[in-house]
N, C-alpha and C positions, 0 to 999 in steps of 0.2 A: 543476401548475397546470391546473385544469379550466376549459374554455371553455363549459361547459354553462350554458345560461340556463334556470332552472327554469320561468319563466313561458312561454317559447316552447315548451318541451317539453310542458308541461301543455296549452297551447292546441292543439298538434299532436295530442295524444291526444284532446282534446275534439272536434276536427274529425273524426277517425276515428270516434269514438263516434256523432256525429251522422249520419255517412254510413251506419253500420251499423244504427242504431236507427230511422231515419226510415221513415215509411210513404210518403214521396214517391217517385215513379218515379225510376229511375236518371237522374242528370244534373239532377235537380230541386234545390230549395232546401235539401234535407236538414234539414227542420224537425223539432225534437223539443219536447215540452212543457217549459216552464220548470222544473217540479218535477223532472223527470228530469235535466235539465242541471244544476240546482243541486245535487242529490244527488251526482251523479258528480263534478262539479267540486270540491265540498267534500271529498269522500272522497279524491280524488287529491291535492288540495292538502295535506290533513292527513298523508297518508303520505309525501309528498315531504319535508316538514319544513322547507323553505326559504322557503315562502310563509306569511306570518303570517295569523292569523285575521282581523285588521283588513283586510289587503289582499284577502283572499278575500271578506269581506262587502262591501267597497266595490265590487269588481269585479261581484259578483252583483247589487248594487243597480242598477248601470248596465245590466246585461243585462236585468234585470226591466223596467226602463223601456222598453227596446226591445221586449221580448216582449209587453208589455201593448198595444203598438200593432199587434201581429200576432196577436191572439186568444190570447195566452198561449204562443205558440210562439217558440222561439229559432231563428234562422237563422245559418248559419256567418258571414255577413257582419256579424253583430252583434259579433263578437269578432275 
């Protein structure tokens, strides 16, 4: 029996990606452009295989709403 939560695992990966790809100084908001976030999230969700395309699209719609309020940038706190 696996206790793995695919969404939590994916979000942890996305947090690390934001911290690696940001141009913010260390300890900053770790912002990345929505387009980059969306591409990575969609790719990782698709190879995971346990997160549906519908779930992925719904999640990204919510993230886009938040990013639009921050000049198109996704912050870790958005997810």
